[in-house]
C-alpha positions as CSV (number, residue, x, y, z in Angstrom):
1,M,131.4,166.0,96.2
2,I,130.9,167.9,99.4
3,N,133.2,170.3,101.1
4,I,134.2,172.1,98.2
5,P,133.1,175.5,96.9
6,Q,130.2,176.0,94.4
7,V,131.2,178.6,92.0
8,K,128.6,181.3,90.9
9,L,130.1,183.3,88.2
10,G,129.3,186.8,87.0
11,I,130.4,188.9,84.1
12,V,130.3,192.8,84.1
13,A,131.2,194.8,81.1
14,V,133.1,197.9,81.4
15,S,133.1,200.8,78.9
16,R,135.4,204.0,78.6
17,D,133.4,207.0,78.5
18,C,134.4,208.2,74.9
19,F,133.5,204.6,73.5
20,P,129.9,203.7,72.8
21,L,128.4,202.1,76.0
22,S,126.3,199.9,73.6
23,L,129.4,198.5,71.9
24,S,130.3,196.7,75.4
25,E,126.7,195.7,76.3
26,Q,126.2,193.8,72.9
27,R,129.5,192.2,73.2
28,R,128.8,191.0,76.6
29,K,125.6,189.7,75.6
30,A,127.4,187.8,72.7
31,V,129.8,186.3,75.2
32,A,126.9,185.4,77.7
33,A,125.0,183.5,74.7
34,A,128.3,181.6,74.0
35,C,128.8,180.4,77.6
36,T,124.9,179.3,77.3
37,E,125.9,177.4,74.5
38,K,128.9,175.8,76.1
39,D,126.8,174.8,79.2
40,I,128.8,177.5,81.3
41,Q,126.7,179.2,83.8
42,V,127.3,182.7,84.3
43,V,125.2,185.8,85.4
44,E,125.3,189.0,83.5
45,L,125.4,192.2,85.6
46,Q,123.4,195.0,83.8
47,T,125.4,197.8,85.2
48,I,128.2,198.7,82.7
49,I,130.9,200.1,84.4
50,E,132.2,203.6,83.1
51,N,132.9,205.3,86.4
52,E,133.2,204.6,90.2
53,N,129.5,205.1,90.7
54,D,129.0,202.4,88.3
55,V,131.3,200.5,90.7
56,V,129.4,200.9,93.6
57,K,126.1,199.8,91.6
58,A,127.9,196.7,90.1
59,L,129.0,195.7,93.5
60,A,125.6,195.8,95.0
61,E,124.1,193.9,92.0
62,A,126.9,191.2,92.4
63,E,126.2,190.6,96.1
64,Q,122.4,190.4,95.5
65,A,122.9,187.8,92.8
66,G,125.2,185.8,95.2
67,I,128.3,186.1,92.9
68,N,131.6,184.7,94.2
69,S,133.7,184.9,91.2
70,L,133.7,187.6,88.5
71,V,134.9,188.3,84.8
72,I,135.5,191.6,84.0
73,Y,134.9,192.1,80.2
74,L,136.5,194.9,78.4
75,G,134.0,195.2,75.7
76,N,136.0,198.4,74.5
77,F,139.1,200.2,75.8
78,G,137.7,200.1,79.2
79,P,138.3,202.7,82.3
80,E,141.3,201.4,84.0
81,G,140.6,203.1,87.3
82,P,137.1,201.8,87.8
83,L,137.6,198.4,86.7
84,S,140.7,198.1,89.0
85,I,138.6,199.5,91.8
86,M,135.8,196.9,91.0
87,A,138.6,194.2,91.1
88,Q,139.9,195.5,94.3
89,R,136.5,195.6,96.2
90,F,135.1,192.5,95.0
91,A,135.8,189.7,97.4
92,G,136.1,186.6,95.0
93,P,138.6,185.7,92.3
94,T,138.6,188.2,89.3
95,M,139.4,187.8,85.7
96,F,140.0,190.2,83.1
97,V,139.0,189.3,79.3
98,A,138.6,191.7,76.2
99,A,136.8,191.7,73.0
100,A,138.5,191.2,69.6
101,E,137.1,193.5,66.9
102,E,134.5,191.2,64.8
103,A,134.7,192.6,61.2
104,T,136.5,195.0,58.7
105,A,133.1,196.8,58.6
106,G,133.3,197.9,62.1
107,L,136.7,199.3,62.2
108,K,135.5,202.9,61.2
109,D,132.6,203.6,63.6
110,A,132.6,200.6,66.1
111,R,136.1,199.8,66.9
112,G,136.7,198.7,70.6
113,D,140.1,198.9,71.1
114,A,140.2,196.4,74.0
115,Y,143.4,195.0,72.8
116,C,144.8,198.3,73.9
117,G,142.7,198.6,76.9
118,V,144.0,195.2,78.6
119,L,147.4,196.7,78.7
120,N,146.3,199.5,80.8
121,A,144.0,197.4,83.0
122,S,146.8,195.1,83.7
123,Y,149.2,198.3,84.6
124,S,146.4,199.6,86.9
125,A,145.7,196.4,88.8
126,G,149.7,196.2,89.3
127,L,149.7,199.6,90.8
128,R,147.0,198.2,93.4
129,N,148.9,194.8,93.8
130,L,145.8,192.9,92.6
131,A,146.1,189.3,92.0
132,V,143.8,189.1,88.9
133,H,143.8,186.0,86.4
134,I,144.6,186.9,82.9
135,P,144.5,184.2,80.4
136,E,147.1,183.1,78.1
137,Y,146.0,185.4,75.3
138,P,143.0,187.5,77.0
139,V,141.6,189.0,73.8
140,G,139.0,186.9,71.6
141,T,135.7,186.4,70.1
142,P,132.7,185.6,72.0
143,C,133.3,181.6,71.6
144,E,136.9,182.4,72.7
145,V,136.2,184.2,75.6
146,A,133.4,181.8,76.9
147,K,136.1,179.1,76.6
148,M,138.5,181.3,78.7
149,I,135.5,181.6,81.2
150,G,135.1,177.9,81.5
151,D,138.8,177.6,82.3
152,F,138.6,180.2,84.8
153,V,135.6,178.0,86.9
154,P,138.1,175.4,88.3
155,V,140.6,178.3,89.0
156,S,138.0,180.0,91.0
157,R,136.6,177.0,92.7
158,T,140.4,176.3,94.0
159,I,140.8,180.0,95.3
160,L,137.5,180.0,97.0
161,G,138.3,176.8,98.5
162,L,141.5,177.9,99.9
163,Q,140.0,181.1,101.1
164,G,137.8,179.1,103.2
165,L,140.0,176.2,104.1
166,K,141.1,175.0,107.5
167,I,143.4,171.7,108.0
168,F,142.8,169.7,111.1
169,S,146.0,167.9,112.1
170,F,146.3,165.1,114.7
171,G,149.6,164.1,116.1
172,P,153.2,165.0,115.4
173,R,155.0,163.6,112.5
174,P,156.4,159.9,112.7
175,Q,160.0,159.7,113.7
176,D,162.3,159.8,110.5
177,F,159.5,161.4,108.6
178,V,160.5,165.2,109.2
179,A,159.9,165.5,105.5
180,C,156.3,165.3,105.9
181,N,155.7,168.7,107.5
182,A,157.2,172.3,107.2
183,P,156.4,175.6,108.8
184,I,152.8,176.6,108.9
185,K,153.4,180.4,108.6
186,A,152.9,180.0,104.8
187,L,149.5,178.6,105.4
188,F,148.3,181.9,106.9
189,D,149.9,183.8,104.2
190,L,147.4,181.6,101.9
191,G,144.4,182.6,104.3
192,V,144.5,178.9,105.2
193,E,143.7,178.2,108.8
194,I,145.1,175.2,111.0
195,M,144.1,173.4,114.0
196,E,146.6,171.4,115.3
197,N,145.6,168.7,117.7
198,S,147.3,165.6,119.6
199,E,147.1,161.8,119.2
200,L,145.1,161.7,122.4
201,D,142.5,164.2,121.3
202,L,142.2,161.8,118.1
203,L,141.8,158.9,120.4
204,D,139.4,160.9,122.8
205,I,137.1,161.7,120.0
206,Y,137.4,158.1,118.6
207,Q,136.1,156.6,121.9
208,A,133.4,159.1,122.3
209,A,131.9,157.8,119.3
210,E,131.4,154.4,120.5
211,G,127.7,153.3,119.7
212,H,127.3,156.2,117.5
213,A,123.8,156.3,115.5
214,D,125.5,156.4,112.3
215,I,127.8,153.4,112.7
216,P,125.2,151.0,111.3
217,K,124.4,153.0,108.1
218,I,128.3,153.3,107.6
219,V,128.8,149.7,107.9
220,A,126.0,149.0,105.5
221,E,127.8,151.4,102.9
222,M,131.1,149.9,103.4
223,E,129.7,146.3,102.8
224,A,128.0,147.4,99.6
225,E,131.1,149.0,98.4
226,L,133.5,146.2,99.3
227,G,131.1,143.4,98.1
228,D,133.0,140.3,97.9
229,N,136.5,141.8,98.5
230,N,135.7,141.9,102.3
231,P,137.9,139.5,104.1
232,Y,137.2,141.2,107.7
233,P,133.8,141.9,108.2
234,D,134.2,142.1,111.7
235,L,136.4,145.0,111.5
236,L,133.8,147.3,109.9
237,P,132.2,148.7,112.9
238,K,135.4,150.0,114.5
239,L,136.5,151.6,110.9
240,A,132.6,153.0,110.9
241,Q,133.1,154.4,114.2
242,Y,136.4,156.2,113.4
243,E,134.6,157.6,110.4
244,A,131.8,158.7,112.3
245,A,134.2,160.5,114.8
246,L,136.0,162.3,112.1
247,L,132.9,163.6,110.5
248,D,131.5,165.0,113.7
249,F,134.7,166.6,114.3
250,H,134.8,168.1,111.0
251,A,131.4,169.8,111.3
252,A,131.8,170.7,115.0
253,N,135.2,172.8,114.5
254,M,134.8,174.6,111.3
255,G,134.6,177.7,113.1
256,A,135.1,180.9,110.8
257,S,136.1,178.6,107.8
258,T,134.0,176.6,105.4
259,F,135.9,173.6,104.3
260,G,138.0,171.3,106.3
261,V,140.6,168.6,105.5
262,F,142.7,166.4,107.8
263,A,146.6,165.6,108.1
264,N,146.5,162.7,110.7
265,K,149.1,160.6,112.4
266,C,148.4,156.7,111.4
267,W,151.4,155.0,112.7
268,P,153.1,153.5,114.7
269,S,151.3,154.0,117.8
270,F,147.8,154.3,116.2
271,E,147.5,150.6,115.6
272,K,148.1,149.5,119.1
273,F,145.4,151.9,120.7
274,F,142.7,152.1,118.0
275,G,143.2,148.5,116.8
276,F,143.1,148.8,113.2
277,V,144.8,151.0,110.2
278,P,142.8,154.0,109.0
279,C,143.7,153.8,105.5
280,Y,140.2,152.6,104.1
281,V,138.3,155.3,106.3
282,N,140.8,158.0,104.8
283,A,140.0,157.0,101.1
284,R,136.3,156.9,101.9
285,L,136.7,160.5,103.2
286,A,138.8,161.5,100.0
287,Q,135.8,160.1,97.9
288,R,133.6,162.7,99.6
289,G,135.7,165.4,98.9
290,I,137.5,165.6,102.3
291,P,141.1,164.5,101.8
292,V,142.9,162.9,105.0
293,A,146.8,163.2,104.3
294,C,148.9,160.5,105.8
295,E,151.6,160.9,108.4
296,V,150.6,164.5,109.5
297,D,151.5,165.8,106.1
298,I,150.0,169.2,106.3
299,Y,151.1,170.4,103.1
300,G,150.1,167.1,101.5
301,A,146.6,167.7,102.6
302,L,146.8,171.1,101.2
303,S,147.9,169.6,97.7
304,E,145.3,167.2,97.7
305,Y,142.5,169.9,98.6
306,M,143.7,172.1,95.8
307,I,143.5,169.1,93.5
308,T,139.9,168.0,94.7
309,C,138.7,171.7,94.2
310,A,140.5,172.0,90.3
311,T,139.1,168.6,89.4
312,N,135.9,168.3,91.2
313,H,137.0,164.6,91.9
314,P,138.8,162.7,94.5
315,A,142.7,163.2,94.8
316,T,145.3,161.0,96.6
317,L,148.5,161.0,98.3
318,L,151.3,158.6,97.2
319,D,154.7,158.1,97.7
320,I,157.0,158.5,94.8
321,N,158.3,155.2,95.9
322,N,160.0,152.5,93.7
323,T,161.3,152.1,90.2
324,V,160.0,149.6,87.7
325,P,162.0,146.5,87.0
326,Q,163.2,146.2,83.6
327,D,161.6,142.8,83.1
328,M,158.2,144.3,83.9
329,V,158.8,147.2,81.4
330,E,159.8,144.4,78.7
331,A,156.5,142.4,79.5
332,N,154.4,145.3,79.2
333,A,155.9,146.7,75.9
334,A,152.3,147.0,74.5
335,V,151.3,149.5,76.9
336,M,154.3,151.7,77.1
337,G,153.5,154.0,74.3
338,N,156.5,156.6,73.9
339,Y,157.4,155.9,77.6
340,T,160.7,154.4,78.2
341,A,161.9,152.8,81.5
342,K,163.5,156.0,82.7
343,D,160.2,157.8,82.6
344,L,158.5,155.4,85.1
345,F,157.9,154.8,88.7
346,M,155.6,153.4,90.9
347,G,153.2,155.4,93.1
348,F,152.3,153.7,96.3
349,H,150.8,154.2,99.5
350,C,149.0,151.9,102.1
351,G,145.7,152.0,100.9
352,N,144.3,155.7,101.1
353,T,143.2,156.0,97.4
354,A,139.2,156.8,97.1
355,P,137.5,153.2,95.7
356,S,136.4,154.8,92.6
357,C,139.9,155.5,91.6
358,M,141.0,152.1,92.0
359,K,140.9,149.5,89.0
360,N,140.4,146.9,91.7
361,S,140.7,146.7,95.4
362,Q,140.2,144.6,98.4
363,L,140.4,145.3,102.1
364,R,143.7,144.1,103.4
365,F,146.4,144.6,106.1
366,Q,149.2,146.8,105.9
367,K,152.1,144.5,105.2
368,I,154.9,146.6,106.5
369,M,153.1,147.3,109.8
370,H,152.4,143.5,110.0
371,S,156.1,142.7,109.9
372,L,157.0,145.1,112.7
373,M,153.8,145.1,115.2
374,E,152.6,141.5,114.5
375,P,155.6,139.1,113.4
376,G,154.2,135.7,112.7
377,K,150.9,136.2,113.7
378,E,147.6,136.5,111.9
379,P,146.9,140.2,110.9
380,D,144.7,142.0,113.5
381,I,145.8,145.7,114.6
382,T,147.3,146.2,111.2
383,R,143.9,145.5,109.0
384,G,142.2,148.3,107.4
385,T,143.9,149.3,104.0
386,L,142.3,149.5,100.8
387,E,144.8,147.7,98.4
388,G,144.9,147.0,94.8
389,Q,145.9,148.5,91.4
390,I,144.8,152.3,90.8
391,K,143.0,153.0,87.7
392,P,145.0,153.8,84.4
393,G,144.6,157.0,82.8
394,E,145.8,160.7,82.6
395,V,147.5,162.2,85.7
396,T,149.0,165.1,87.2
397,L,151.5,165.2,90.1
398,F,151.3,168.2,92.0
399,R,152.8,169.5,95.5
400,L,152.5,172.9,97.0
401,Q,155.0,173.0,99.8
402,S,156.8,175.5,102.2
403,T,160.5,175.6,102.7
404,A,162.1,175.8,105.9
405,D,162.5,179.4,105.7
406,T,158.4,179.7,104.9
407,K,158.8,180.4,101.0
408,L,156.2,178.7,99.0
409,R,157.4,176.6,95.9
410,A,155.5,174.0,93.8
411,Y,155.8,171.7,91.0
412,V,153.5,170.1,88.5
413,A,154.0,167.5,86.0
414,Q,151.7,165.6,83.8
415,G,151.7,161.9,82.5
416,D,149.8,158.9,82.6
417,I,149.0,155.9,84.9
418,L,149.8,152.8,83.2
419,D,147.6,149.7,82.7
420,I,150.5,147.6,84.1
421,D,149.7,144.9,86.9
422,P,152.2,146.3,89.6
423,Q,152.5,143.0,91.3
424,S,152.9,144.5,94.8
425,F,151.1,145.4,97.6
426,G,149.2,148.7,98.9
427,A,147.4,151.2,96.6
428,I,149.9,151.2,93.6
429,A,150.4,151.7,89.8
430,A,153.0,152.3,87.3
431,F,153.4,155.9,86.4
432,G,154.9,157.6,83.5
433,I,155.9,161.1,83.4
434,P,157.8,162.3,80.3
435,E,161.7,163.0,81.2
436,M,160.7,161.6,84.9
437,Q,164.2,160.7,85.6
438,R,165.6,164.2,84.9
439,F,162.7,165.8,86.7
440,Y,163.3,163.5,90.0
441,R,166.7,164.6,90.0
442,H,166.7,168.2,89.2
443,V,163.4,169.1,90.7
444,L,162.4,166.8,93.5
445,V,165.8,165.9,94.8
446,E,167.5,169.2,94.0
447,K,164.9,171.2,95.6
448,R,164.4,168.9,98.3
449,Y,160.5,168.1,98.0
450,P,159.4,165.5,100.2
451,H,158.2,161.8,98.9
452,H,154.6,162.4,99.0
453,A,153.1,163.7,95.8
454,G,149.4,164.8,95.4
455,I,147.7,162.9,92.7
456,A,145.2,164.4,90.3
457,F,143.3,161.9,88.1
458,G,143.4,163.7,85.0
459,H,145.5,166.5,83.2
460,V,145.2,169.6,85.4
461,A,148.5,171.3,85.4
462,K,147.2,174.2,83.4
463,T,144.7,174.9,86.1
464,L,147.2,174.4,88.9
465,Y,149.8,176.6,87.4
466,Q,147.0,179.5,87.0
467,V,146.0,179.0,90.7
468,L,149.7,179.0,91.7
469,N,150.2,182.4,89.9
470,L,147.2,183.8,91.3
471,L,148.4,182.9,94.7
472,G,151.8,184.6,94.1
473,V,153.9,181.6,94.0
474,S,156.9,182.1,91.6
475,D,159.1,179.2,92.1
476,I,157.2,176.6,90.3
477,D,158.9,173.7,88.5
478,Y,157.7,171.3,85.9
479,N,158.9,168.2,83.8
480,Q,161.4,169.8,81.2
481,P,161.0,168.2,77.7
482,A,164.4,166.7,76.6
483,Q,165.7,169.6,74.9
484,E,165.5,172.0,77.6
485,R,168.1,171.8,80.6
486,Y,167.5,172.5,84.1
487,P,169.3,175.3,85.7
488,N,171.2,173.2,87.9
489,E,171.5,170.2,85.1
490,I,175.3,169.3,84.1
491,P,175.4,170.6,80.4
492,S,175.2,167.3,78.1
493,V,178.6,168.5,76.3
494,F,180.4,167.7,79.7
495,L,179.0,164.1,80.0
């Protein structure tokens, strides 16, 4: 994957001056050894922080080592002032964790009291308005702390990605798709930049890429990727020209940012002037870590990128689209597991899902656009989708969205993509989300979320939830289990 950060994690031990410094040092070494056993790469800072002068030394050591994410480890009670200053002055994401006592024998002369120290550390961080990651239970043995550090890696990667992100948008949202956009102020609040461009700008960079030196290589890649599922070989040079144009624009316009994603207008005028549908190119860029959200969905692009960083795997953006017919449910009882018909829906989009995330796929034409733009004709300008069944497996639905009054809210919901033939068109699959019917009504509808959902191929709700907490997003919804009532849900006794 390109276009996502590489996490270089450091661990610094802290020690309150009335406790043995050696206790923090030996415990830090034990954590680092446990990380090595779990194949978690972490750089041990040799400075142990007891006072502010040590903070200065540790920061210099971290900078020299190229560390961009930091674990502050309370090997004993820890000095809450200096450790908070360390978190404040360090530029990247930071986590507080602490040592559990090892054995009864150590409680008389080598007790660390880090359980108590975390309380003071958290209080001091709050005084400084610091967004510090504190695990669900932050005190543990070396092996347990190593697992917490491993869980922190995708959280760090996502935060670092957002800190360096720019979203390139092309065109206004399509008519009647007002839901696909939202005020951009909240992006700046997150530290995300945006560069808005017109559809004419997009056409200009595409036309300027005619004869681009990379077109033959991209066509060859597409041919190899599609294999026999390529009924339109004549279309590939146009798609390759578009891909080359977007990649050149991406590289040339990063500016002060490090990573970039797109939110592009893809219909209805696009097809007339470009002569194709851009979906397959969007899918290929998503495969490389550069999501291209459809319909100028800026917050959809943001959500896809967060998923990409959290999973180190391509994301996609799908419509929460249609119900699953009852006869299809009954015909697929063997793969339903504990899901009922009320837990199911079909996720669909024209053909923007990365090839590696598809069970089967073929270069096709967009059926709905074809009926509007080329009725009764052989498909021409509506060709360019990548269609088929999306791979079954674990899935997380996710979206971070700004409200009209620029407040951030989000949802996460875990479930499965079921191995059910959707018997329809587009990039599509049957999704099972526990209690989906209630989640749909009392979160998606009630809180006025748009129809696009970011799709993570795996269960990563925990990581995304932790990222949202670090970002200060307090309005986070998830699919409530059956026994838990939504605040706006009619009590069952009234039904």
